[in-house]
C-alpha positions as YAML, in Angstrom:
chain: A
units: angstrom
residues:
- id: 1
  name: MET
  ca: [-3.68, -17.64, 10.67]
- id: 2
  name: LEU
  ca: [-4.39, -15.07, 7.64]
- id: 3
  name: LEU
  ca: [-1.96, -14.69, 4.89]
- id: 4
  name: VAL
  ca: [-2.13, -10.91, 3.50]
- id: 5
  name: ILE
  ca: [-0.68, -9.94, 0.35]
- id: 6
  name: ASP
  ca: [0.01, -6.53, -1.09]
- id: 7
  name: ALA
  ca: [1.42, -5.94, -4.63]
- id: 8
  name: GLY
  ca: [2.41, -2.60, -5.51]
- id: 9
  name: ASN
  ca: [4.19, -1.12, -8.55]
- id: 10
  name: THR
  ca: [7.40, -1.62, -6.83]
- id: 11
  name: ASN
  ca: [7.18, -4.14, -4.04]
- id: 12
  name: VAL
  ca: [5.17, -7.02, -3.08]
- id: 13
  name: VAL
  ca: [4.76, -7.38, 0.78]
- id: 14
  name: ALA
  ca: [3.49, -10.45, 2.59]
- id: 15
  name: ALA
  ca: [2.30, -10.76, 6.09]
- id: 16
  name: VAL
  ca: [0.70, -13.09, 8.37]
- id: 17
  name: HIS
  ca: [-1.43, -12.16, 10.97]
- id: 18
  name: ASP
  ca: [-2.43, -14.48, 14.00]
- id: 19
  name: GLY
  ca: [-5.60, -12.80, 14.88]
- id: 20
  name: ALA
  ca: [-3.85, -10.59, 17.39]
- id: 21
  name: SER
  ca: [-0.77, -9.23, 16.08]
- id: 22
  name: TRP
  ca: [1.65, -9.34, 12.73]
- id: 23
  name: ARG
  ca: [3.70, -12.42, 13.01]
- id: 24
  name: GLY
  ca: [6.17, -11.27, 10.20]
- id: 25
  name: THR
  ca: [6.24, -8.92, 6.96]
- id: 26
  name: TRP
  ca: [8.27, -9.35, 4.17]
- id: 27
  name: ARG
  ca: [9.23, -7.83, 0.69]
- id: 28
  name: ILE
  ca: [10.34, -8.46, -2.66]
- id: 29
  name: ALA
  ca: [10.73, -6.56, -5.41]
- id: 30
  name: THR
  ca: [7.54, -6.59, -7.94]
- id: 31
  name: GLU
  ca: [8.36, -8.68, -11.30]
- id: 32
  name: PRO
  ca: [4.71, -9.14, -12.83]
- id: 33
  name: GLN
  ca: [6.21, -12.61, -14.55]
- id: 34
  name: ARG
  ca: [7.89, -14.09, -11.34]
- id: 35
  name: THR
  ca: [6.09, -17.30, -11.18]
- id: 36
  name: SER
  ca: [4.03, -18.66, -8.03]
- id: 37
  name: ASP
  ca: [6.85, -21.41, -7.48]
- id: 38
  name: GLU
  ca: [9.39, -18.41, -7.37]
- id: 39
  name: TYR
  ca: [6.80, -16.70, -4.54]
- id: 40
  name: ALA
  ca: [6.53, -19.99, -2.72]
- id: 41
  name: VAL
  ca: [10.53, -20.61, -2.61]
- id: 42
  name: TRP
  ca: [10.93, -16.74, -1.20]
- id: 43
  name: LEU
  ca: [8.25, -17.19, 0.95]
- id: 44
  name: LEU
  ca: [7.97, -20.57, 2.74]
- id: 45
  name: THR
  ca: [11.84, -20.01, 3.35]
- id: 46
  name: LEU
  ca: [10.77, -16.50, 5.36]
- id: 47
  name: LEU
  ca: [7.86, -18.70, 7.15]
- id: 48
  name: GLN
  ca: [10.20, -21.18, 8.30]
- id: 49
  name: HIS
  ca: [12.62, -18.53, 9.50]
- id: 50
  name: ALA
  ca: [9.90, -16.81, 11.32]
- id: 51
  name: GLY
  ca: [8.66, -20.23, 13.38]
- id: 52
  name: LEU
  ca: [5.51, -20.68, 10.83]
- id: 53
  name: SER
  ca: [4.56, -23.57, 8.51]
- id: 54
  name: ARG
  ca: [2.41, -23.01, 5.10]
- id: 55
  name: THR
  ca: [-0.22, -25.24, 7.40]
- id: 56
  name: ASP
  ca: [-0.33, -22.45, 9.59]
- id: 57
  name: ILE
  ca: [-2.39, -20.30, 7.08]
- id: 58
  name: SER
  ca: [-6.26, -21.07, 6.99]
- id: 59
  name: ALA
  ca: [-7.22, -17.80, 4.90]
- id: 60
  name: ALA
  ca: [-5.52, -15.33, 2.65]
- id: 61
  name: VAL
  ca: [-6.49, -11.72, 0.92]
- id: 62
  name: ILE
  ca: [-4.82, -10.27, -2.16]
- id: 63
  name: GLY
  ca: [-4.49, -6.67, -2.66]
- id: 64
  name: THR
  ca: [-2.88, -5.75, -6.10]
- id: 65
  name: VAL
  ca: [-2.74, -2.71, -8.40]
- id: 66
  name: VAL
  ca: [-0.65, -4.54, -10.59]
- id: 67
  name: PRO
  ca: [-2.97, -6.97, -12.84]
- id: 68
  name: ALA
  ca: [-0.42, -8.91, -14.09]
- id: 69
  name: ALA
  ca: [0.68, -10.38, -10.80]
- id: 70
  name: LEU
  ca: [-2.68, -11.36, -9.65]
- id: 71
  name: TYR
  ca: [-2.23, -14.88, -11.49]
- id: 72
  name: HIS
  ca: [0.74, -15.82, -10.10]
- id: 73
  name: LEU
  ca: [0.21, -14.50, -6.53]
- id: 74
  name: ARG
  ca: [-3.28, -16.38, -6.60]
- id: 75
  name: ARG
  ca: [-1.75, -19.54, -7.80]
- id: 76
  name: LEU
  ca: [0.96, -19.11, -4.97]
- id: 77
  name: VAL
  ca: [-1.98, -19.23, -2.33]
- id: 78
  name: ARG
  ca: [-3.91, -22.20, -3.89]
- id: 79
  name: ASP
  ca: [-1.07, -24.53, -4.74]
- id: 80
  name: TRP
  ca: [1.15, -23.82, -1.61]
- id: 81
  name: PHE
  ca: [-1.57, -22.96, 1.12]
- id: 82
  name: ASP
  ca: [-4.32, -25.12, -0.17]
- id: 83
  name: VAL
  ca: [-6.87, -22.04, 0.38]
- id: 84
  name: GLU
  ca: [-8.80, -19.73, -2.22]
- id: 85
  name: PRO
  ca: [-7.61, -16.07, -1.41]
- id: 86
  name: LEU
  ca: [-10.21, -13.04, -1.28]
- id: 87
  name: ILE
  ca: [-9.36, -10.82, -4.04]
- id: 88
  name: ALA
  ca: [-9.64, -6.90, -2.82]
- id: 89
  name: ARG
  ca: [-12.18, -5.55, -5.78]
- id: 90
  name: SER
  ca: [-14.49, -2.76, -5.82]
- id: 91
  name: THR
  ca: [-17.21, -5.09, -6.09]
- id: 92
  name: ILE
  ca: [-16.74, -6.70, -2.89]
- id: 93
  name: ASN
  ca: [-17.99, -5.76, 0.32]
- id: 94
  name: TRP
  ca: [-15.75, -2.69, 1.64]
- id: 95
  name: GLY
  ca: [-18.49, -1.49, 4.10]
- id: 96
  name: PHE
  ca: [-18.51, 1.66, 2.95]
- id: 97
  name: ASP
  ca: [-19.60, 3.49, 0.00]
- id: 98
  name: ILE
  ca: [-17.79, 4.17, -3.00]
- id: 99
  name: LYS
  ca: [-18.51, 7.91, -4.03]
- id: 100
  name: VAL
  ca: [-16.42, 8.18, -7.36]
- id: 101
  name: ASP
  ca: [-17.72, 8.08, -10.92]
- id: 102
  name: ASN
  ca: [-16.46, 4.86, -11.45]
- id: 103
  name: PRO
  ca: [-15.72, 2.75, -8.47]
- id: 104
  name: GLY
  ca: [-13.58, -0.03, -10.70]
- id: 105
  name: GLU
  ca: [-11.33, 2.61, -11.27]
- id: 106
  name: VAL
  ca: [-9.91, 3.11, -7.83]
- id: 107
  name: GLY
  ca: [-6.81, 0.63, -6.78]
- id: 108
  name: ALA
  ca: [-7.13, -1.52, -4.19]
- id: 109
  name: ASP
  ca: [-4.60, 0.04, -2.00]
- id: 110
  name: ARG
  ca: [-6.54, 3.27, -1.74]
- id: 111
  name: LEU
  ca: [-9.91, 1.55, -0.85]
- id: 112
  name: LEU
  ca: [-7.69, -0.44, 1.56]
- id: 113
  name: ASN
  ca: [-6.07, 2.87, 2.96]
- id: 114
  name: ALA
  ca: [-9.48, 4.08, 3.21]
- id: 115
  name: LEU
  ca: [-10.82, 1.29, 5.33]
- id: 116
  name: ALA
  ca: [-8.37, 0.80, 7.60]
- id: 117
  name: GLY
  ca: [-7.96, 4.81, 8.09]
- id: 118
  name: HIS
  ca: [-11.39, 5.39, 8.94]
- id: 119
  name: ARG
  ca: [-11.71, 2.24, 11.28]
- id: 120
  name: THR
  ca: [-8.58, 3.23, 13.10]
- id: 121
  name: TYR
  ca: [-8.62, 6.83, 13.43]
- id: 122
  name: GLY
  ca: [-12.31, 8.12, 12.53]
- id: 123
  name: GLY
  ca: [-13.40, 10.35, 9.94]
- id: 124
  name: PRO
  ca: [-13.56, 12.76, 8.07]
- id: 125
  name: LEU
  ca: [-9.78, 11.88, 6.73]
- id: 126
  name: VAL
  ca: [-7.11, 11.96, 4.04]
- id: 127
  name: VAL
  ca: [-4.65, 9.41, 3.73]
- id: 128
  name: ILE
  ca: [-1.51, 10.31, 2.27]
- id: 129
  name: ASP
  ca: [0.65, 7.09, 0.62]
- id: 130
  name: PHE
  ca: [3.98, 7.65, -0.26]
- id: 131
  name: GLY
  ca: [4.43, 4.98, -2.93]
- id: 132
  name: THR
  ca: [5.51, 4.89, -6.50]
- id: 133
  name: ALA
  ca: [2.65, 7.49, -6.86]
- id: 134
  name: THR
  ca: [1.91, 9.81, -3.91]
- id: 135
  name: THR
  ca: [-1.89, 9.73, -3.68]
- id: 136
  name: PHE
  ca: [-4.22, 11.71, -1.26]
- id: 137
  name: ASP
  ca: [-7.34, 9.94, -0.55]
- id: 138
  name: VAL
  ca: [-10.37, 11.56, 1.53]
- id: 139
  name: VAL
  ca: [-12.82, 9.54, 3.39]
- id: 140
  name: ASP
  ca: [-15.93, 11.34, 4.93]
- id: 141
  name: ALA
  ca: [-17.20, 10.99, 8.47]
- id: 142
  name: ASP
  ca: [-19.33, 7.92, 7.87]
- id: 143
  name: GLY
  ca: [-16.53, 6.20, 6.34]
- id: 144
  name: SER
  ca: [-17.37, 6.81, 2.44]
- id: 145
  name: TYR
  ca: [-14.65, 7.08, 0.00]
- id: 146
  name: VAL
  ca: [-15.19, 10.35, -1.76]
- id: 147
  name: GLY
  ca: [-12.06, 10.47, -3.94]
- id: 148
  name: GLY
  ca: [-8.69, 12.06, -4.12]
- id: 149
  name: VAL
  ca: [-5.68, 13.08, -5.85]
- id: 150
  name: ILE
  ca: [-2.83, 11.14, -7.62]
- id: 151
  name: ALA
  ca: [0.85, 12.55, -8.03]
- id: 152
  name: PRO
  ca: [4.22, 11.35, -9.01]
- id: 153
  name: GLY
  ca: [5.99, 9.65, -6.48]
- id: 154
  name: ILE
  ca: [9.35, 10.94, -4.97]
- id: 155
  name: ASN
  ca: [11.65, 8.45, -6.46]
- id: 156
  name: LEU
  ca: [9.77, 9.05, -10.14]
- id: 157
  name: SER
  ca: [10.39, 12.68, -9.80]
- id: 158
  name: ILE
  ca: [13.68, 12.02, -9.16]
- id: 159
  name: GLU
  ca: [14.64, 9.80, -11.69]
- id: 160
  name: ALA
  ca: [12.55, 12.02, -14.33]
- id: 161
  name: LEU
  ca: [14.96, 15.02, -13.37]
- id: 162
  name: HIS
  ca: [18.27, 12.53, -13.73]
- id: 163
  name: ARG
  ca: [16.96, 11.29, -17.11]
- id: 164
  name: ALA
  ca: [15.79, 14.58, -18.68]
- id: 165
  name: ALA
  ca: [18.40, 16.79, -17.64]
- id: 166
  name: ALA
  ca: [21.78, 15.51, -18.82]
- id: 167
  name: ARG
  ca: [23.71, 17.28, -16.36]
- id: 168
  name: LEU
  ca: [21.68, 16.52, -13.22]
- id: 169
  name: PRO
  ca: [22.89, 13.59, -11.14]
- id: 170
  name: ARG
  ca: [20.73, 10.90, -9.52]
- id: 171
  name: ILE
  ca: [20.45, 12.09, -5.84]
- id: 172
  name: GLY
  ca: [19.07, 10.48, -2.64]
- id: 173
  name: ILE
  ca: [16.29, 11.54, -0.69]
- id: 174
  name: GLY
  ca: [16.86, 13.75, 2.70]
- id: 175
  name: ARG
  ca: [15.48, 16.36, 4.60]
- id: 176
  name: PRO
  ca: [18.03, 19.64, 3.72]
- id: 177
  name: GLN
  ca: [18.32, 21.90, 6.54]
- id: 178
  name: ALA
  ca: [18.04, 25.06, 4.10]
- id: 179
  name: VAL
  ca: [15.61, 25.83, 1.42]
- id: 180
  name: ILE
  ca: [17.92, 27.78, -0.94]
- id: 181
  name: GLY
  ca: [20.83, 25.12, -2.02]
- id: 182
  name: ARG
  ca: [24.47, 26.27, -2.40]
- id: 183
  name: ASN
  ca: [24.92, 23.58, -4.99]
- id: 184
  name: THR
  ca: [23.52, 21.28, -7.74]
- id: 185
  name: VAL
  ca: [22.86, 18.68, -5.59]
- id: 186
  name: ALA
  ca: [21.47, 20.63, -2.24]
- id: 187
  name: ALA
  ca: [19.28, 22.59, -4.88]
- id: 188
  name: MET
  ca: [17.91, 19.40, -5.96]
- id: 189
  name: GLN
  ca: [17.44, 17.94, -2.67]
- id: 190
  name: SER
  ca: [15.67, 20.73, -1.93]
- id: 191
  name: GLY
  ca: [13.38, 21.31, -4.75]
- id: 192
  name: ILE
  ca: [12.47, 17.66, -3.91]
- id: 193
  name: TYR
  ca: [12.45, 17.32, 0.06]
- id: 194
  name: TRP
  ca: [10.27, 21.20, 0.25]
- id: 195
  name: GLY
  ca: [8.57, 20.93, -2.76]
- id: 196
  name: TYR
  ca: [6.75, 17.68, -1.72]
- id: 197
  name: VAL
  ca: [6.17, 19.32, 1.87]
- id: 198
  name: ALA
  ca: [4.78, 22.46, -0.04]
- id: 199
  name: MET
  ca: [2.52, 19.84, -2.05]
- id: 200
  name: ILE
  ca: [1.14, 17.94, 0.68]
- id: 201
  name: GLU
  ca: [0.29, 21.35, 2.49]
- id: 202
  name: GLY
  ca: [-0.90, 23.23, -0.14]
- id: 203
  name: LEU
  ca: [-3.19, 20.14, -1.18]
- id: 204
  name: VAL
  ca: [-4.53, 19.09, 2.54]
- id: 205
  name: ALA
  ca: [-5.48, 23.01, 2.46]
- id: 206
  name: ARG
  ca: [-7.28, 22.98, -0.61]
- id: 207
  name: MET
  ca: [-8.94, 19.75, -0.04]
- id: 208
  name: GLN
  ca: [-10.03, 20.85, 3.47]
- id: 209
  name: ALA
  ca: [-11.38, 24.03, 2.06]
- id: 210
  name: GLU
  ca: [-13.43, 22.21, -0.67]
- id: 211
  name: TYR
  ca: [-14.62, 19.49, 1.97]
- id: 212
  name: GLY
  ca: [-15.71, 22.44, 3.98]
- id: 213
  name: GLY
  ca: [-14.17, 21.15, 7.17]
- id: 214
  name: ARG
  ca: [-11.02, 20.08, 9.04]
- id: 215
  name: LEU
  ca: [-9.50, 16.53, 7.74]
- id: 216
  name: LYS
  ca: [-7.50, 14.15, 9.84]
- id: 217
  name: VAL
  ca: [-4.14, 13.36, 7.91]
- id: 218
  name: ILE
  ca: [-2.92, 10.07, 8.32]
- id: 219
  name: GLY
  ca: [0.60, 9.30, 6.49]
- id: 220
  name: THR
  ca: [1.93, 5.79, 5.29]
- id: 221
  name: GLY
  ca: [4.31, 4.37, 3.02]
- id: 222
  name: GLY
  ca: [8.13, 4.20, 3.58]
- id: 223
  name: LEU
  ca: [8.92, 7.92, 3.01]
- id: 224
  name: ALA
  ca: [5.90, 9.30, 5.49]
- id: 225
  name: PRO
  ca: [8.18, 9.51, 8.52]
- id: 226
  name: LEU
  ca: [10.72, 11.57, 6.23]
- id: 227
  name: LEU
  ca: [8.21, 13.80, 5.11]
- id: 228
  name: ALA
  ca: [6.29, 14.28, 8.48]
- id: 229
  name: GLU
  ca: [9.50, 15.58, 9.76]
- id: 230
  name: GLY
  ca: [9.31, 19.10, 7.38]
- id: 231
  name: THR
  ca: [5.26, 19.77, 8.31]
- id: 232
  name: MET
  ca: [2.92, 19.73, 10.84]
- id: 233
  name: VAL
  ca: [0.02, 18.41, 8.54]
- id: 234
  name: ILE
  ca: [0.69, 15.01, 8.65]
- id: 235
  name: GLY
  ca: [-1.28, 13.75, 12.17]
- id: 236
  name: HIS
  ca: [-0.61, 10.20, 12.11]
- id: 237
  name: ILE
  ca: [2.06, 7.94, 10.69]
- id: 238
  name: ASP
  ca: [1.04, 4.24, 10.17]
- id: 239
  name: PRO
  ca: [3.39, 2.11, 7.97]
- id: 240
  name: ASP
  ca: [0.99, -0.94, 8.29]
- id: 241
  name: LEU
  ca: [-2.24, 0.88, 7.01]
- id: 242
  name: THR
  ca: [-2.63, -0.96, 3.87]
- id: 243
  name: LEU
  ca: [-2.01, -4.41, 5.55]
- id: 244
  name: ASP
  ca: [-4.04, -3.61, 7.89]
- id: 245
  name: GLY
  ca: [-7.03, -2.77, 5.29]
- id: 246
  name: LEU
  ca: [-6.31, -6.22, 3.98]
- id: 247
  name: ARG
  ca: [-6.99, -8.18, 7.27]
- id: 248
  name: MET
  ca: [-10.11, -5.74, 7.93]
- id: 249
  name: LEU
  ca: [-11.41, -6.78, 4.17]
- id: 250
  name: ALA
  ca: [-11.06, -10.54, 5.17]
- id: 251
  name: GLU
  ca: [-12.67, -10.24, 8.51]
- id: 252
  name: GLN
  ca: [-15.74, -8.83, 7.15]
- id: 253
  name: ASN
  ca: [-16.35, -10.96, 3.83]
- id: 254
  name: PRO
  ca: [-17.03, -14.86, 3.61]
- id: 255
  name: VAL
  ca: [-14.02, -17.01, 3.24]
- id: 256
  name: PRO
  ca: [-13.71, -17.88, -0.74]
- id: 257
  name: THR
  ca: [-14.16, -21.96, -0.90]
- id: 258
  name: LEU
  ca: [-11.07, -23.48, -3.01]
- id: 259
  name: SER
  ca: [-12.37, -25.30, -5.94]
- id: 260
  name: ARG
  ca: [-10.62, -28.53, -5.95]
- id: 261
  name: ASP
  ca: [-10.67, -29.25, -9.53]
- id: 262
  name: ARG
  ca: [-8.04, -25.67, -9.49]
- id: 263
  name: ALA
  ca: [-5.69, -26.94, -6.78]
- id: 264
  name: ARG
  ca: [-2.93, -29.45, -7.30]
- id: 265
  name: LEU
  ca: [-2.08, -31.83, -4.70]
- id: 266
  name: LEU
  ca: [0.53, -30.28, -1.89]
- id: 267
  name: PRO
  ca: [3.74, -31.91, -1.21]
- id: 268
  name: ASP
  ca: [3.52, -34.04, 1.90]
- id: 269
  name: HIS
  ca: [6.48, -32.26, 3.47]
- id: 270
  name: ASP
  ca: [6.98, -28.77, 4.25]
...
């Protein structure tokens, strides 16, 4: 089975794929200094709860936008699953061209979304990922990554409003029925929700005009379903897009060989 790990700025997501379907998906808050042993306590417990064992894992792939977390996640895979993980970097075989000025600057999550988006839905398309940042990534008809947009995520915007303006409270995210708010909270909720909807519609329209044709629009990330309620622009919601990208990347690259001098002896019990 394949272990995939997607380490974002907010959460680390681990999942296991058996070749046909996902057997389990689990999340933990991202803490760059969390040790490999701490990850192991978390993940091995959840695997056991799902009826899986560490010995079921025969390959692994890691994608991260948090460089400080990579060391501990790699140690987790090496020490506790006895496999060498594939690391999602711009220098490995993605199966498509990365047509930007500096491919090494593109976050692994954006390339993974591009890979899975094109394989699943065809192109040209734009993937909107509602994470810590809200990213828009454009993939052309033949699957090449051609660039995109990075904007502040919704939660970042809410926190910035609360911190910068003394009289504005911290609010939750929801879809207001009216655009014109009749009180402070309603006005803030409207500004956040309908402001982001307007940003989505405006940026997609400008991208399509610049690209010179219609782009399919795929939404992913936890807030994608909520934002999709307010606009007809988003054609598909795919919550597992980044995980599927990791799975596809592992399928098209050789399985790395574990260097035995870097792997400690495994405990002889689960």
